[in-house]
C-alpha positions as CSV (number, residue, x, y, z in Angstrom):
1,M,0.0,0.0,0.0
2,D,1.6,3.3,-1.1
3,K,1.5,6.5,0.9
4,Y,-1.3,8.1,-1.1
5,T,-3.6,5.1,-0.6
6,R,-2.7,4.9,3.1
7,V,-3.0,8.5,4.0
8,A,-5.5,10.0,1.6
9,R,-7.9,7.0,1.3
10,V,-7.6,4.6,4.2
11,Y,-6.9,7.0,7.0
12,P,-10.0,9.2,6.3
13,A,-12.1,6.1,6.2
14,I,-10.8,4.8,9.5
15,I,-11.1,8.2,11.2
16,G,-14.6,8.6,9.7
17,V,-16.0,5.3,11.0
18,L,-14.3,5.5,14.4
19,P,-16.9,7.8,16.1
20,V,-19.7,5.5,15.0
21,F,-17.9,2.5,16.3
22,I,-17.4,4.2,19.6
23,L,-21.1,5.0,19.9
24,L,-21.9,1.4,19.0
25,A,-19.4,0.3,21.7
26,L,-21.3,2.5,24.2
27,C,-24.5,0.8,23.0
28,M,-23.0,-2.6,23.7
29,G,-22.2,-1.4,27.2
30,E,-25.9,-1.1,27.7
31,W,-26.7,-4.4,26.0
32,L,-24.2,-6.4,28.0
33,P,-24.5,-5.3,31.6
34,K,-24.0,-8.9,32.9
35,Y,-20.7,-9.2,31.0
36,R,-19.5,-6.0,32.7
37,E,-20.3,-7.3,36.1
38,V,-18.5,-10.6,35.5
39,A,-15.4,-9.3,33.6
40,G,-15.0,-6.0,35.4
41,N,-14.9,-2.5,34.0
42,V,-11.2,-2.4,33.1
43,K,-11.3,-5.6,31.1
44,W,-14.5,-4.5,29.4
45,I,-13.0,-1.2,28.4
46,L,-9.9,-2.9,27.0
47,W,-12.0,-5.4,25.1
48,M,-14.2,-2.7,23.6
49,I,-11.3,-0.5,22.5
50,G,-9.6,-3.5,20.9
51,G,-12.7,-4.7,19.2
52,T,-13.5,-1.2,18.0
53,S,-10.0,-0.7,16.6
54,L,-10.1,-4.0,14.7
55,A,-13.5,-3.3,13.3
56,S,-12.5,0.2,12.3
57,L,-9.5,-1.1,10.4
58,S,-11.4,-3.8,8.5
59,V,-14.5,-1.8,7.7
60,G,-12.5,1.4,7.1
61,Y,-10.6,-0.1,4.2
62,L,-13.8,-1.5,2.6
63,A,-15.6,1.8,3.2
64,S,-12.9,4.0,1.7
65,E,-14.2,3.5,-1.9
66,L,-17.7,4.4,-0.8
67,F,-16.5,7.5,1.0
68,R,-14.3,8.5,-2.0
69,E,-17.2,8.3,-4.5
70,T,-19.5,10.1,-2.1
71,S,-17.0,13.0,-1.7
72,K,-16.5,13.2,-5.4
73,W,-20.2,13.5,-6.3
74,L,-21.2,15.8,-3.4
75,F,-18.2,18.0,-3.1
76,Q,-15.5,17.7,-5.8
77,Y,-17.7,17.6,-8.9
78,P,-20.0,20.6,-7.7
79,L,-16.9,22.6,-6.8
80,F,-14.5,21.7,-9.7
81,K,-16.8,20.0,-12.3
82,K,-16.5,16.3,-13.3
83,D,-14.6,17.2,-16.5
84,E,-12.1,19.3,-14.3
85,T,-12.9,22.5,-16.1
86,E,-13.3,24.3,-12.8
87,M,-10.2,22.9,-11.2
88,P,-7.7,25.4,-9.9
89,T,-5.1,23.9,-12.3
90,T,-7.5,24.8,-15.2
91,K,-8.5,28.2,-13.9
92,M,-4.8,29.3,-13.5
93,L,-4.2,28.8,-17.2
94,L,-7.2,30.9,-18.4
95,W,-6.2,34.3,-19.5
96,Q,-9.6,35.7,-18.5
97,N,-9.0,34.9,-14.8
98,A,-5.7,36.7,-14.6
99,V,-4.6,34.5,-11.7
100,I,-1.0,34.5,-12.9
101,S,1.0,37.2,-14.7
102,P,1.1,37.2,-18.5
103,A,4.9,36.6,-18.4
104,Y,4.4,33.5,-16.2
105,H,1.6,32.3,-18.5
106,K,3.8,32.6,-21.5
107,L,6.6,30.8,-19.7
108,I,4.2,27.9,-19.0
109,A,2.9,27.9,-22.6
110,N,6.5,27.8,-24.0
111,K,7.4,24.9,-21.8
112,V,4.2,23.0,-22.8
113,K,4.9,23.6,-26.4
114,A,8.6,22.4,-26.1
115,T,7.7,19.4,-23.9
116,F,4.4,18.1,-25.3
117,G,4.2,19.8,-28.7
118,I,0.8,21.3,-27.7
119,K,-0.1,25.0,-28.1
120,L,-2.0,26.5,-25.2
121,P,-4.9,28.9,-26.3
122,T,-4.1,32.5,-26.9
123,P,-6.3,35.2,-25.3
124,E,-8.1,35.6,-28.6
125,E,-8.6,31.9,-29.1
126,E,-9.9,31.6,-25.6
127,Q,-12.4,34.4,-26.0
128,S,-13.7,33.0,-29.3
129,D,-14.2,29.4,-28.1
130,I,-13.9,29.0,-24.4
131,S,-15.2,25.4,-24.4
132,K,-12.4,24.3,-26.8
133,A,-9.8,26.3,-24.7
134,L,-10.9,24.5,-21.5
135,K,-10.7,21.1,-23.1
136,T,-7.2,21.8,-24.3
137,I,-6.1,23.1,-20.9
138,V,-7.5,20.1,-19.1
139,D,-5.6,17.7,-21.5
140,V,-2.4,19.7,-21.0
141,V,-2.7,19.7,-17.2
142,S,-3.2,15.9,-17.2
143,Q,0.1,15.6,-19.1
144,I,1.8,18.0,-16.7
145,R,0.7,15.9,-13.8
146,Q,2.2,12.8,-15.3
147,Y,5.4,14.7,-16.1
148,C,5.8,16.0,-12.5
149,R,4.5,13.0,-10.6
150,G,7.8,12.0,-9.2
151,D,8.1,15.3,-7.1
152,I,7.9,14.5,-3.4
153,I,6.5,17.9,-2.3
154,L,3.9,17.8,-5.1
155,R,2.8,14.4,-4.0
156,Q,2.4,15.7,-0.5
157,Y,0.0,18.4,-1.7
158,N,-1.9,15.8,-3.6
159,I,-2.2,13.6,-0.5
160,E,-3.5,16.6,1.6
161,F,-6.1,17.3,-1.0
162,G,-7.1,13.7,-1.2
163,F,-7.4,13.4,2.5
164,C,-9.7,16.4,2.9
165,R,-11.9,15.3,-0.1
166,N,-12.3,11.7,1.1
167,Y,-12.9,12.7,4.7
168,L,-15.8,14.8,3.6
169,G,-17.4,11.7,2.1
170,A,-16.8,9.8,5.4
171,S,-18.4,12.7,7.4
172,V,-21.6,12.5,5.3
173,W,-22.1,8.9,6.1
174,D,-21.0,9.4,9.7
175,I,-23.6,12.1,10.3
176,L,-26.3,10.0,8.7
177,V,-25.5,7.1,11.0
178,I,-25.3,9.3,14.1
179,I,-28.7,10.8,13.3
180,G,-30.0,7.3,12.8
181,L,-28.7,6.2,16.2
182,G,-30.4,9.3,17.6
183,F,-33.8,8.2,16.3
184,A,-33.1,4.7,17.6
185,N,-32.2,6.1,21.0
186,V,-35.6,7.8,21.2
187,L,-37.2,4.3,21.2
188,C,-34.6,2.3,23.0
189,G,-32.6,4.7,25.2
190,W,-29.3,3.0,24.6
191,L,-27.1,6.1,24.9
192,S,-26.8,9.3,26.9
193,W,-27.9,12.2,24.7
194,W,-24.7,14.1,25.4
195,A,-22.7,11.4,23.6
196,I,-24.8,11.6,20.5
197,F,-24.8,15.4,20.4
198,L,-21.1,15.6,21.1
199,A,-20.3,13.1,18.3
200,L,-22.6,15.0,15.9
201,L,-21.1,18.3,16.8
202,I,-17.5,17.1,16.3
203,Q,-18.4,15.6,12.9
204,L,-20.1,18.8,11.7
205,L,-17.1,20.9,12.8
206,L,-14.5,18.6,11.2
207,M,-16.6,18.4,8.0
208,F,-16.9,22.2,7.8
209,C,-13.1,22.6,8.4
210,C,-12.2,20.1,5.7
211,F,-14.6,21.8,3.2
212,L,-12.9,25.1,3.8
213,V,-9.4,23.5,3.4
214,L,-10.4,21.5,0.2
215,E,-10.3,24.4,-2.2
216,T,-7.2,26.0,-0.5
217,R,-5.3,22.7,-0.9
218,G,-6.4,22.6,-4.5
219,W,-5.0,26.0,-5.3
220,S,-1.8,25.2,-3.4
221,Y,-1.4,22.1,-5.5
222,A,-2.0,24.0,-8.7
223,K,0.6,26.7,-7.9
224,Y,3.2,24.2,-7.0
225,L,2.4,22.0,-10.0
226,F,3.2,24.7,-12.4
227,A,6.2,25.9,-10.4
228,T,7.6,22.3,-10.5
229,F,6.9,22.0,-14.3
230,T,8.7,25.3,-15.1
231,G,11.4,24.9,-12.4
232,T,10.6,28.3,-11.0
233,Y,10.3,27.0,-7.4
234,N,14.1,27.0,-7.3
235,K,14.2,30.8,-7.7
């Protein structure tokens, strides 16, 4: 398992399902009062922590794909579009956005032409057919990613973006399960309400923070990608 898979996909899934397993562990504490009396509180706590950790590891890996797809459809695609035409890497190469200086834009265009034999759209071409310009830029960015994929710092930016994106998907399912446990608690009274409210509050706060960080990480990745491609990060 490489670092990206471990940090950006598996870790968000494990962290995402952990609060739910803790709440389920608390539920089991209510379901198994006789076991607690026989085994003692210390052994019960150790058993529950161990069981919860093992369950989180096994289910977390299987759930990582579900969380990843959820985050893509609910967050990444609405923010950046499925065809990547709204990605920061695409926006930076649009003349109309003026995110980078004309001189830097020309430097990137010259490097793209020399490396891939592709001509980036001019301001006039972009204005006359923005759809064609976007498709060209998306194709160019894809090749730049492949060209720079060995850079360690760029990979770290990619991991940070992937972690935030995938954790958002985990948070959605987490919140749904916690709300479901809340409804079940009305009927069965398994848990203290403070535990449910605390878990829900923590998930909402973490979800909000990751959502704010997601676009910031995307722009940081875009800036460093082009700096790596042109070699300007050395200056």
